[in-house]
Structure formats: structure tokens, C-alpha cells
C-alpha positions in Angstrom: -60.2 -2.3 82.2 -58.3 -3.6 79.2 -55.0 -2.0 78.6 -54.6 -0.3 75.2 -52.0 -1.9 73.1 -49.2 0.3 72.1 -49.0 0.9 68.5 -45.7 -0.5 67.1 -43.6 1.8 65.1 -44.1 1.3 61.3 -41.6 -1.1 59.8 -39.1 0.6 57.7 -37.8 -1.6 54.8 -34.1 -1.5 54.4 -32.7 -0.9 51.0 -32.1 -4.2 49.4 -28.4 -5.3 49.0 -29.1 -8.3 46.9 -27.5 -6.6 43.9 -24.1 -6.7 45.5 -23.6 -10.5 45.0 -24.1 -10.6 41.2 -22.1 -7.4 40.9 -19.2 -8.8 42.9 -19.3 -12.0 40.8 -19.3 -9.9 37.6 -16.3 -7.9 38.7 -14.5 -11.1 39.6 -15.1 -12.6 36.2 -14.0 -9.4 34.5 -10.8 -9.4 36.5 -10.2 -13.1 35.7 -10.7 -12.3 32.0 -8.1 -9.5 32.1 -5.7 -11.8 34.0 -6.0 -14.5 31.3 -5.5 -11.9 28.5 -2.5 -10.6 30.3 -1.1 -14.1 30.8 -1.6 -14.9 27.1 0.3 -11.7 26.0 3.2 -12.1 28.3 6.0 -14.6 28.5 7.3 -13.7 32.0 6.0 -16.8 33.8 7.4 -15.8 37.3 5.6 -12.4 37.4 2.4 -14.0 36.1 2.4 -16.7 38.8 3.1 -14.1 41.5 0.2 -12.0 40.3 -2.2 -14.9 40.1 -1.2 -16.0 43.7 -1.8 -12.4 45.0 -5.3 -12.3 43.4 -6.0 -15.8 44.6 -5.3 -14.8 48.2 -7.4 -11.7 48.0 -10.5 -13.2 46.4 -10.5 -16.8 47.7 -9.2 -16.2 51.3 -6.8 -19.1 51.0 -9.3 -21.5 49.4 -9.0 -23.2 46.0 -7.8 -20.7 43.5 -10.0 -19.5 40.7 -6.9 -18.2 39.0 -5.0 -21.5 39.2 -3.3 -22.2 35.9 -4.1 -18.8 34.5 -0.5 -18.1 33.7 1.3 -19.7 30.8 2.4 -23.3 31.4 6.1 -23.9 31.6 6.1 -25.9 28.4 4.0 -23.6 26.3 6.0 -20.6 27.4 9.3 -22.2 26.4 7.8 -23.4 23.1 6.6 -19.9 22.3 9.9 -18.3 23.1 11.8 -21.0 21.2 9.6 -20.5 18.1 9.8 -16.7 18.1 13.5 -16.4 19.0 14.5 -19.1 16.5 12.5 -17.5 13.7 14.0 -14.1 14.3 17.5 -15.5 14.6 17.0 -17.2 11.2 15.7 -14.0 9.8 18.6 -12.0 11.0 21.1 -14.6 9.9 19.7 -14.6 6.4 19.5 -10.8 6.3 23.1 -10.6 7.3 24.0 -13.1 4.5 22.2 -11.0 1.9 23.8 -7.8 3.2 27.2 -9.4 2.6 26.2 -10.3 -0.9 25.0 -6.7 -1.5 28.3 -5.3 -0.2 30.3 -7.5 -2.5 28.2 -6.6 -5.5 28.3 -2.9 -4.6 32.1 -3.1 -4.5 32.2 -4.7 -7.9 29.8 -2.1 -9.3 32.0 0.7 -7.9 35.3 -0.8 -9.1 33.9 -1.4 -12.7 32.1 2.0 -12.9 28.7 0.4 -13.4 26.8 2.7 -11.1 24.7 4.1 -14.0 23.7 0.6 -15.1 23.1 -1.4 -11.9 21.6 -0.7 -8.5 21.0 -2.8 -5.4 18.5 -2.5 -2.6 17.4 -4.6 0.4 13.6 -5.0 0.4 11.0 -6.9 2.4 11.1 -9.6 -0.4 14.9 -9.9 -0.4 17.9 -8.5 -2.2 16.9 -6.6 -5.4 19.4 -6.1 -8.2 18.2 -3.8 -11.0 20.0 -3.7 -14.3 19.1 -1.2 -17.0 18.3 -2.3 -20.5 21.2 -0.6 -22.1 23.6 -2.7 -20.1 22.2 -5.9 -21.5 20.1 -5.5 -24.6 19.8 -3.4 -27.7 16.5 -1.4 -28.0 13.6 -3.6 -28.9 15.6 -6.9 -28.7 16.1 -9.7 -26.2 19.5 -10.7 -27.6 22.3 -10.1 -25.0 25.0 -7.7 -26.0 28.7 -8.4 -25.3 28.6 -5.8 -22.5 26.5 -8.3 -20.5 29.8 -10.2 -19.8 30.7 -7.4 -17.3 27.5 -8.2 -15.3 26.4 -11.8 -15.6 29.5 -13.6 -14.3 29.7 -11.4 -11.3 26.1 -11.9 -10.3 26.4 -15.7 -11.0 29.5 -15.9 -8.8 27.6 -14.3 -5.9 24.5 -16.3 -6.3 26.1 -19.7 -6.7 27.0 -20.3 -3.0 23.7 -19.2 -1.5 20.6 -21.4 -1.2 17.8 -18.8 -1.8 15.4 -18.9 -4.8 16.1 -16.4 -7.6 13.4 -14.6 -9.5 14.4 -12.8 -12.7 11.9 -10.3 -14.1 11.9 -8.4 -17.4 10.3 -4.9 -17.6 9.6 -2.5 -20.5 8.4 1.1 -20.9 5.0 1.9 -22.3 6.0 2.3 -25.9 4.2 -0.3 -27.9 6.2 -2.9 -29.9 4.8 -5.0 -32.7 7.4 -7.1 -34.6 7.2 -10.6 -35.9 9.5 -11.7 -33.1 7.9 -9.7 -30.3 4.2 -8.9 -31.0 3.9 -7.0 -27.7 5.9 -5.9 -24.6 4.8 -9.0 -22.9 6.8 -11.2 -25.2 9.8 -8.8 -25.1 10.0 -8.6 -21.4 9.5 -12.3 -20.9 12.2 -13.2 -23.5 14.7 -10.8 -21.8 14.1 -12.4 -18.4 14.5 -15.9 -19.8 17.6 -15.1 -21.8 19.3 -13.4 -18.9 18.4 -16.3 -16.6 19.9 -18.8 -19.1 23.0 -16.6 -19.4 23.5 -16.6 -15.6 23.0 -20.3 -15.3 25.7 -20.9 -18.0 28.3 -18.9 -16.0 28.7 -21.2 -13.0 28.1 -25.0 -12.9 27.5 -24.8 -9.1 24.2 -23.1 -9.7 21.1 -25.3 -9.3 18.6 -24.3 -12.0 15.6 -25.5 -9.9 16.2 -22.4 -7.7 15.4 -20.1 -10.7 12.3 -18.7 -12.3 11.7 -16.0 -14.9 8.7 -13.8 -15.8 7.8 -10.8 -17.9 6.0 -7.8 -16.5 5.7 -5.8 -19.7 5.0 -2.1 -18.9 2.9 -2.7 -15.8 5.4 -2.4 -13.0 7.0 1.0 -13.7 9.4 2.5 -11.2 9.5 5.9 -12.9 7.2 8.2 -14.9 6.8 6.9 -18.4 6.0 10.4 -19.7 9.6 11.3 -19.9 12.5 9.7 -21.8 14.5 9.5 -18.5 11.7 7.7 -16.8 11.2 5.3 -19.7 14.9 4.5 -19.6 14.6 3.6 -15.9 11.6 1.4 -16.5 13.3 -0.7 -19.2 15.2 -3.0 -16.9 15.8 -6.6 -15.7 15.4 -7.3 -12.0 17.2 -10.1 -10.2 15.5 -10.8 -6.8 17.3 -13.0 -4.3 14.2 -14.1 -2.4 14.1 -14.4 1.4 13.4 -17.9 2.6 12.6 -16.7 6.2 9.8 -14.3 6.9 9.0 -12.9 10.3 6.1 -10.7 11.4 8.3 -8.2 13.3 5.4 -6.2 14.8 4.0 -9.3 16.4 7.4 -10.4 17.6 7.9 -7.0 19.3 4.6 -7.3 21.2 5.4 -10.8 22.3 8.8 -9.8 23.6 
């Protein structure tokens, strides 16, 4: 009699694990991306190299490193540091120079009781010197008054030794002017800037005229409310800007450091 074949137990399919391979590859690539981003944003070459070696051992089991060269190269790291540090050093040196000029001018203003006529301020653009109209010009005119002799020579003496460019700007209030000589505030503000620039240039033969420029802003750059006489008096002014020649993006520098 033929023996009955035993029925084999039904085959149970195991859950597929094929997804693990692409998943692990994806995780490795993401990790590599973050390592590269980290390497770009940092300048500590030693720490970056140590981290790359650690990940290399973990993921490559001693084989050729996927992360090899992920850290900044020695040359590029030094170049980046040199460029950033040099730019910031130049910026700080120029800023210190301008601060010294400001202190000297502030002392002159205090000694000669010119506090109501002249103010100084350090700005992102450079050292700003603001001179009220009544210290330089009669109302509605661009002809310098004798009182300008108290201001022009002092500014010229401080500007002469330094190399920065100088921008002189004339400003008016919003009261219209219409005279044969000055048909509008544009002509008046421009004439005042040019005349004061020429006055400064004449005070010291060490000054290079090619460093200077002048412009009129009319009534369109107020620093006070033109609806009051006090505000209008502040807006009628001449500005002397000692322009920075070195500019640094300080926020980016701080991140890089």
C-alpha cells in the first residue's frame, strides 16, 4: 500500500527587508550632506578632520572613506581666515582713525562753544559732520558768512592728513524759494554744498581735490519735522561725510568665526 505523503506546512513569507538598503543609503547621503555643510561653515580644520575620520570608521569599516576631503583644505581654510581677519582688521583700524578725528573735532567744538551749530556722529557710512545753516550762510543765500572761518579751517585741518573720500551735501527745509539766482531749493542746496567744498579746499594745500564731491539734496532728506520752525532750522544744514573706504559684513564675519 502506498504511503500517504505528509502535507508540508504552508510556506509563510517573511516580511521583505529590501527597503533597508536604500533607506540606509539615503541616511548615509543625508549625513554626508550635513557633514559637508558643517565643514563649509566652520574653520576649525582639526575638529572637522577628526569628525570625518570617526564617521569614516563607523560607515566604511576601515575601507576607502566616503568623507575623505569633506573638511576644508588647509589652503582654503587659511585663505578664508586671512581674508576675513584682514578685512576686519582694516575696518577696525579705519574706524579707530575716524574716532580720533571725531574726538579732535568734538574738542574744538566744545572749546569754541559751537555745540549749537555743529554735531558729529559715527555712522555705517563714515564720520558725519552736520553744520547748521546759520553758522555758514544767510537765509536764502549760498554766500558764506565770515563766521564760517570758525568752522572751515578746523575741518580742513582734520581732513587733510587722512585718505578717505569726502562728500559734502547741502540740505534745505521745505519752504519754497524762487529767486533769479536760486529758482528752487535744488539750486540753493547744491550751491551751498559747492561753495563750502571750495572753501574747505582753499584752507589747506595738502588736500587733494579729487577726494571731494558735492551735491544738493534740496528738502528731500529731512532729519526733523518741517512743520515747526525748530525742525526747519535743523533741516537747513550742510553735511560733511568722511566716507569709509573699508566695509565689512559684520554679521557674516561673526558666523564664520
